[in-house]
C-alpha positions in Angstrom: -14.7 -0.8 -16.8 -11.8 -0.6 -14.9 -9.4 1.8 -15.7 -5.9 0.2 -15.6 -4.4 3.4 -14.2 -5.9 2.8 -10.9 -6.6 0.6 -7.8 -8.2 1.6 -5.0 -7.5 1.4 -1.3 -9.9 1.2 1.1 -10.9 -0.1 4.3 -14.8 -1.6 5.6 -16.3 1.9 5.3 -16.0 4.4 2.3 -14.5 7.1 4.3 -11.3 5.4 4.0 -11.5 5.1 0.0 -8.5 6.1 -1.6 -7.9 6.1 -5.7 -4.2 5.6 -6.7 -4.0 7.4 -10.1 -0.9 7.1 -12.1 0.7 6.8 -15.7 1.8 3.7 -16.6 4.1 2.6 -16.7 3.9 3.7 -12.6 7.0 4.9 -10.5 6.7 2.0 -7.2 9.0 2.6 -4.6 10.5 0.4 -2.1 11.1 1.7 1.5 10.9 1.6 5.3 7.9 4.1 6.3 7.9 7.0 8.3 5.4 8.8 11.0 4.1 10.9 7.5 2.8 7.7 5.7 0.4 6.7 8.8 -2.5 6.9 6.8 -1.2 4.9 3.2 -0.5 2.2 5.7 -3.0 1.9 7.6 -5.5 2.2 4.7 -3.8 -1.0 2.2 -3.4 -2.8 5.9 -7.4 -2.7 6.1 -7.6 -3.3 2.2 -6.1 -6.6 2.9 -5.9 -7.9 6.5 -9.3 -9.5 5.9 -8.0 -12.0 2.6 -3.8 -11.5 4.2 -3.6 -11.0 8.2 -0.3 -10.3 8.4 0.0 -7.9 5.7 1.6 -5.9 8.7 4.1 -8.2 10.5 4.4 -7.5 14.7 1.5 -5.2 14.5 -1.6 -4.6 16.9 -4.6 -2.6 16.2 -4.3 -1.3 19.6 -0.7 -0.4 19.1 0.1 3.6 18.2 2.1 4.2 15.0 4.7 5.4 16.3 5.2 2.9 18.5 4.5 0.4 15.4 7.1 2.1 13.8 10.0 1.7 16.9 8.9 -2.2 16.9 9.5 -2.9 12.8 13.7 -0.9 14.1 13.3 -3.4 16.5 13.0 -6.7 14.1 15.3 -4.8 11.7 18.0 -4.9 14.7 17.1 -8.6 16.4 15.8 -6.9 19.3 12.8 -8.8 19.1 11.9 -12.3 20.8 9.6 -14.5 20.9 9.6 -18.0 18.7 12.9 -20.0 18.0 12.4 -19.1 14.3 12.4 -15.1 14.6 15.7 -13.8 12.7 16.2 -10.3 12.2 13.3 -8.7 9.6 13.7 -5.4 7.1 10.2 -4.2 6.9 9.4 -2.8 3.5 6.4 -1.1 2.3 6.0 -0.7 -1.4 4.9 2.9 -2.8 3.0 4.6 -5.9 1.9 8.5 -5.7 2.5 8.0 -2.1 -0.4 5.2 -1.2 1.0 2.1 -0.2 0.8 -0.6 -2.9 2.3 -3.4 -0.8 5.2 -4.2 1.5 8.1 -6.9 1.5 9.8 -8.6 4.3 13.7 -9.7 4.3 15.2 -11.7 6.5 18.9 -11.4 7.6 19.2 -15.3 7.3 17.4 -18.7 7.8 16.5 -20.6 10.0 15.5 -24.5 9.0 12.1 -23.5 9.3 12.2 -20.5 6.6 14.7 -22.9 4.3 11.6 -25.0 4.0 9.3 -22.7 3.5 8.8 -18.7 3.9 12.2 -17.8 2.3 14.4 -14.3 2.5 11.8 -12.5 1.0 7.9 -12.6 1.9 6.0 -9.8 -0.4 2.1 -9.0 -0.5 0.1 -6.8 -3.0 -3.1 -5.4 -1.8 -5.5 -7.1 -3.5 -7.3 -4.3 -5.5 -3.0 -3.2 -7.0 -3.0 -6.5 -8.4 -1.8 -7.7 -11.6 -0.4 -4.1 -12.6 3.3 -5.7 -12.0 3.5 -4.8 -8.5 4.4 -8.0 -7.2 7.3 -8.4 -9.6 8.9 -4.7 -9.0 8.6 -5.2 -5.4 10.6 -8.4 -5.3 13.3 -6.9 -7.8 13.8 -3.7 -5.8 13.5 -6.0 -2.7 16.3 -8.4 -3.9 18.7 -5.0 -4.9 18.3 -4.2 -1.5 18.9 -7.9 0.2 22.4 -7.6 -2.0 23.2 -4.2 -1.3 21.9 -3.6 2.5 22.4 -6.6 3.5 25.4 -8.7 1.6 23.2 -11.7 0.8 24.5 -13.3 -2.7 21.8 -15.9 -3.4 18.1 -15.3 -1.3 15.4 -18.0 -1.0 11.5 -17.2 -3.0 8.8 -19.6 -1.7 5.6 -19.8 -2.9 2.5 -21.6 -2.9 2.4 -24.2 -5.5 -0.9 -23.3 -6.3 -0.6 -19.8 -6.8 0.6 -19.1 -10.8 0.8 -15.4 -10.3 3.4 -15.2 -7.7 5.4 -18.2 -9.6 5.5 -15.8 -12.6 6.9 -12.7 -10.4 9.5 -15.1 -9.0 10.8 -16.4 -12.2 10.5 -13.4 -13.9 13.3 -12.6 -10.8 15.2 -15.5 -12.0 14.0 -17.8 -9.7 15.5 -21.2 -10.3 13.1 -24.1 -8.5 15.0 -26.4 -6.3 12.4 -28.4 -5.5 8.5 -28.4 -4.1 8.0 -29.5 -0.6 5.0 -31.7 0.7 4.0 -32.4 4.0 0.7 -32.7 6.6 2.0 -29.1 8.1 1.4 -27.9 4.9 -2.3 -26.9 3.2 -0.6 -26.6 -0.3 3.0 -27.2 -1.4 5.8 -25.2 -1.7 8.0 -24.2 -4.3 11.3 -23.1 -3.2 13.5 -21.3 -5.7 17.1 -20.1 -5.2 18.1 -16.5 -6.7 21.4 -15.3 -7.5 22.4 -12.1 -6.7 25.0 -10.2 -9.1 
């Protein structure tokens, strides 16, 4: 049976398989990546991309990791262009014992499109590392960073109306449902939650 203290992060080949072993409760650290994190970040990307292709924002598979970190720095500083909906974004990775179990994207402000769906914070957990409380902790730490580093007092977080796990994660972190958005451009309705930061 599956060991609840382990999760496997691996890509398509066995050579990229990494087993995470930790005592619960695990210590999760949400932070920006460094060059030393290349293997862990790309392992999580390979493990998640078949299900969630945008696990790494602004990433190209031909891109050197050093260049990717520069792109994330440009995104944080608001120096990327391309679409009217782009806003400065801080991209953070969730580490447990040196391995990436998820990530969070903190958008510094909202556009009308992001206010409808997307919100200030988006997060993803590596599939093999789900159901261990990581999403709740990633969002909790992301909210703290949004308040301390970005000066936000109120944060919008959205999720699919069919995603019971995300609904629980957001509500555990103080999310108050404002409404449910539907439309022909949405595959499923989106629940919109506001969280007040103290």
